[in-house]
N, C-alpha and C positions, 0 to 999 in steps of 0.2 A: 526664558530664565533656566539656567542648568539646574538640574534635581541629582544632588550628590548621594542619595541615598544607596547602601551598598547593596540593597536587594532589591528583588522587582516588585514591581506594584502587583499584589496579590490577585489572582484570578478568583471570582466568586466561583463556587461550587455547589451542586446539589450534595445536600447531607448524605453521608453512605449509608444510613440505615435505609433512607427513604429511596436513594437510588439503585441499591442493590436488588428493588422489586419493580424497576420501572427501565425501559429503554430510551428513557429521556437524556439529552446531551448531560455529561458530567460536569464539563467544563461549560459555564454560561456566557462567557464574553466580558471584555472590557465595557464600561460605560466611556462617553465622551471624555469625561473628566480624568478616569482611570488612563485611558489612551493617551491622552495630551502630556500626563504627567510620566507615565514611563518613555514617552518619546524624549521627553526633556533631558532622561538618562543618557542620552548617546552623546558622545564626545564628538562626534562628526571629524573622526580620523582623516587625515590627509591621505593616507596610504590605504584606507578603507580595507582591513584585513579579513571583515566579515563576509565581504563580497567574492575572495578567492576563496571561501569555503562554500558557496553555493553552487551546487551543480547546474542551474541554469541561470547564474549569474544575474540575480535581481538589482538593483541599484537600492540597496539596502539604506544607506545612511540618507540617501535623496529621497525615499517614500518616507523614512520616520521624520525628517525634518519637515514634510508637509503635514504630518500628523501633528506635530508639536504647533504649527501655526494653524491648526483648524480646519485644514484643507484637506478633508477628508477624501472626496472623490477624486482629486487629483492625485493623491496618495496610491488610491488602487489604480489609477489609470498609469502611473510610474510602474506598479507591481507588473500590470499587464504587458508593458513593452516588452518583457522576457519571461514572463511567466503566467501562463494560459488556465491557471487553476487555482488562484491565492486563496480562496476561500477552503479548498480542499488541504491544500500545503499547510496553510495556517491551523491546521487542525492536526495532521499524520505525520508531517513530515518531522525526521530526528533533529531538531536544530541544534540539540545539545551537543551532538559529535558534528556537527558542520560550520553553520554560520557562527552561532553562538559561541561555540567553542576559539573562535578566532578573536571575540570580542574582546577589546583591551579592558571594559570594566570588568569582565571576570578574572582579571589578575588579583585586586584585592576585594573582590566581593562576587556578586552574582553579575552575569552578563545582562546586556539588555534583553528584554523580552521580544525577541524579533518575531518569532511564531505568533506570538500573542496578539502583535501589533499587524501581522498581515492580515490575521485571520478577522481583526477588528477593521482594517479599510474594506477587507471583503465583504463582510457581512453589511457594514454600512452601505455599501454600493447596490448591494442586493435588495435593500429595502428604500431606496432612493433611486430615481430616474438617473440612469447614465447612458451618454451616447454609444451607440453599436460600434466595435472595433472596424478601422478601417480596413481595406483592402484593397492591394492594387488592382489595376484593370486587367480583364480576364486574358489568360496567355494563350489558350485554346488547347492546352497540355491537360491531360487526364490522368491522374494517379491515383491507386487503390492503397488503402490501409486495410490490413487483417488484425481484427482485433480492438476493441474500444477501451482498454485499460488506459493507464496513465500514459504508457508510452503512444500508443495511437493515437487519443485525443489529442496529445501534444503535437505529435506530427502533424495531424490532419489539419490543426489551426495553425501552424505556421505554414503550410502550403497554400490552405486558403489564404491566409494575408497574403501570399506572393502571387495570387491572381491563379492558382493552379484549381481545376477541377475536381474535387475529393471525393470518393464514396468509400465509406467504412463499412466493413463485413463484419458481423458481429455474431457469434455461435448461438448465444443465447436469445430468449425472448426479450430482454432488456437489455439497454447498451449501458456501458459503464465500466465493464469486465469486474476487476477485485474491488472496484470502489465501491460497487454496488452488492456483489455475492459473498467477499470475503470479509469486508470491514464492520465491524457490527454499529447498529444504527446510533448507539450512546456514543461512539466516538465519532460519526461520519454520516449525518442523517441523509437519507435517499433522496429528498426533496432538493435538497443543496446539489447533489451531484446532477440530479435533472435540470436543475436551474443552469448548470455548466454546458450540458449537453445542448439544451435549448439555445443557449448562446452560440455554440459551434453551429447550430441548423441555421440561426440567422445568417452566419458568415456564408453561408451557400454551401457546407458540407452536408452530403447525403447518407443517411446510416440504414444499411439494411441490415436486420434481425434474422435469427433463425438458419444462419448461413454457415454451416459447419464446413469449413474449408478444406478442401482435402477430400471431401465426399461430395459436397456439393459443387464446386467451382475448384479447379487446379490453378496454380501459378499460371502455367501453358494457356488454359481458357482464358484467364483473365489479361493475358498479354493479345489474345484473339479479339477480345472484346474492346480493343483500344487502351488500354492502361499500360503506359510507357514506362512508368514509374511503378514499384509495389513496395509496400512496407511490410514486414511481418511483425505484428507485436503481439503474440498469442500467450505470453505468460509462462507462467510454470504451473500447470493444472495438476499433473501427475504425482500424486501422494507417494511417501517413502513409509513403510512398515519395519517394524523391528525385527521380524523373521522368528518371533517365538511361538510356542504352543498357546493355541485359543485365539488368535488372529481372527478366525473366520467365524467366531460366535456371533449371534446376535446380539446388537448393543454396543458392539465395536463400530467407531466410525473414523475415517480419516479426518483430519481440522477441516479441511476444504470441503468434503461433504458435509460435516457438522453445522458451518457456519452458511454454506449455502443454502440449505434446507431452512436454516432460521430467517436468511434473508430475503429469500425468493417464495417462501411459504408464508412469509408474513407473522414469523414466530416474534418479532419484535414488536408486534402489536398486541400481544397475549397480556393481560386476559381479556382485552376488549373485542379480540378478533380470534374465533375458536379454531386456532391454527392446527392442521393435522400433523404438526413436528411432535416426537413423543417427548415428555417432560420426565427425565428420570430423577430419582432422590438421593443416590449416592453415585458421583461420577469424578472418574480421574482423567485429567489432561497429561498425557507424556510429553514433556518438552519445556525449554524456558525461555521462547522467544516470544516476540509480541502475539504473533498465531494462538501460541498456548493461552497468552493472559485472554485474548479475546473470547476463545472458545470457554474459559473456565468460568469468565463473567458471565457470558450469556447463560450458561447452565445456572447459575445461581439466580440468576432474571426470571428464569423458566420456573422457577421453584424448587430447585435441589435443596435439601437439606443439608448436604455436605457436599464439597466440592475439592478436590485436592491438585496441587500440581505437584507431579513427580519429576524430579529432575536428577540426572545422576553425576551434577557437579555441585559446588557451593553458590550461594546467592551471589557472591562477586562475580563469578563467571557468568552468569545469566545473559543473554544477549539482549533479554527485554529492555525496552526503556525503562529508566529508573522511574518514570510517573506512572507508567502502566503496573508495575510491582508493586508500587506505592497504593494506586488506586485499588488493585486486587485485595492486599492485605485489609485495608479499610471496609472493605465489602466483605470479610469473613472468608475469604478463600483462604484452605490452610494448604502451607507449605512443607513439602517434604524433599530435604536436599539430602545429596550423598546417598539415592538410592536407585536401583536400576531394575525394572519389571525383568522377570525370568520367565512367568507365566500367566495367562490369563485363565481364570479358574470359569469354570461354566457348570449349567445345571444338566440335568438329565435329558432334558428336551431343548439344549442348545442355545441356552441364554447365559449372559454373563453374571456370574454371581462373585467375583472377587478377584484379586491379583494376587501373585506372588511376587515379593519385591525380596532385594538383595543388597543390605549397606555395601556403600563404597567408599573409598578413601583417596586421595588425589596424589599422582605420582609423579613422573617426568613429564615436562610440556611435550604434546603431540604436536603434530603437522600445523596445526592451527595456532600454537604459541600457548593455549590454554594447558594448563595440567592434566594430563590423562586420568581418569577414574579406574581405580584398581578394584575388583571385588575384595569384599574381607569374608574369609571362609568360615561358614558355619552362622551367618547373618542373616540367612532369609526369615522371612516372616511374612503373613498374609493380612490384606483389609477387605472387608465386605464391600462390595460393588455391586451395581445394575447395569454401568455404562462405560467405556473407555472410549476416550479420543486421543488418537496418536497424532502429535503436533511437532513431528522430528525435521521436517523438510519437505520440499516439492521438487519437481524437475518439470522440463518441458515435456508437453504430450507428444508424442511421436505422430500424431495423426497425419500431420500436413508434412511433415518431413519426411513420412515412408511415402507420401504422395508425389514428392518432389525430387526426382532424379538430378545428381548434379549438385544439391545442396548440400555443401560439406558440414559438419556437425562434430561437436566433441564425442567422446565416447559416450559420457554421460547424458548427450543429448542436448546441448546448448548450441545454437547454430553459431559458426566462428564466421566473426566480420572483420572489417578492416575497422581498428579501433577509432581514425581519425575521423572517417566518414559513415561507418556500420554498414558499407557495401559487403555482401556475402559474395559465393563462389560464382553466382549468377549473375549477369550482365541485368543491371536495372532493378535487382531487388535487394533491397537494403531489410535490415532486422536492429532490433533494441529492446532494452528492458529485460524482464526475467525469460524469456525466450533465449536469450543469450548470455546470461550472467546467472542464472537460476534463479531462486526467490530472494529479492533484496527488497530496497526501499523504493517508496512512489517516486520521490523527488529523484532519486538516480535513473529509473525509468523513465521521466521527464526530460533527463537531459540527454539522454538518448535519442527519443524522440525527435528534440530538436537539433542534434548534431545530423542525423539522417535525412530530416526535412530540407536542411541547408544543402547537403550534398546531392539529394534527389531534385532539388530545383535547379542546381548547378548541371546536374545530366540530363535535365529536361530540355535546357537551354543551349545546349550544343548538338551538333549532329552526331547520331550514334547509331550503330546496326541495328537498335530495336527500333528507329523511328521510322516514321511513314515514307 
């Protein structure tokens, strides 16, 4: 029976007052009854506009119809035909600007909760026995994947399904890339990411950790080892800073460093685990994206009394997901809009004691299409702090690039690729994700990994100069 309720089935959540002091998931997931009710809101449109909005072309109406019928494992398997990380995408993918934005139900109400249903199907499958992913017979071809983030994991999974012998090289001691070190536990549990990685290993994919490529091994050395095709999915881990006085003080972090410390030094297990992560009392996060929201909400959970989001534009211009902004407000994060840091103030012994801010107003649009913030003369003021987190963007780490002669890159560091294949300027070498685009979304990185995997398989299947 069709459900014509104009609103999505509400997702149960932890109470804000309780969750602000723990790292458990905020959204608790649908029950079977909730999932079937929400699935019945889908109109099963013939032209399927939602699929056009999905970077990995999940067969959205098909899996939703299976949920409506109560065939939850079948729904999961339908998603897995094109998406190797459904439990992850169901949690962190910005569906509101992609598949759900195209949903016909959104014209006169709220779109179908596609992300919530994807998460339900994946979580159901994780708690029930599911058959292993089928792989084609071995081709005898070898491929290397550098980086175990969403682009690398997706590329590796697709190649393995095609019968390619795949080895993933990860710089950190734990695989998962940004899924593990960059996204907080309350949005994406580490155990869930590990289950996805375990599934990849069952497909025959080998993962080598502590492999800082460009130092331990080079692209040329990988080729000498018999890897005929190579994918670079090293992400964007080089932080940007504001270049203002005081950024070298103790207590100033890049968001990347701050979140990595919490995620890899078990800060998310506080207070049960005595983490070495420093817990600050008055902290400001500079920036307005999802990473800024993550850093601020982590600081709150580690016991900070006051946490500020400092953003030089207004709330309407914030790039963060509306859901993340809403949750941050519920948890007591203090938003200061239309202000810009001009100096980080320090103590005599070199620690952060505050920040000097200047009020801004919005002028004409800049190259991004957003109105440019303009300083208001004579409007500077100070706030007291003991830490500052800078979350204004990241670019690709130059280590592998500098160790790979002939690899064409943009001036800002992104690897130049053919948009249709992900091929780089070096034969047999492909790239995708944030290493190409700069910091973007998990699902876009996955889409790039899928594109490259197909092109790599085609390359491995035909004679080429890099062959044996």
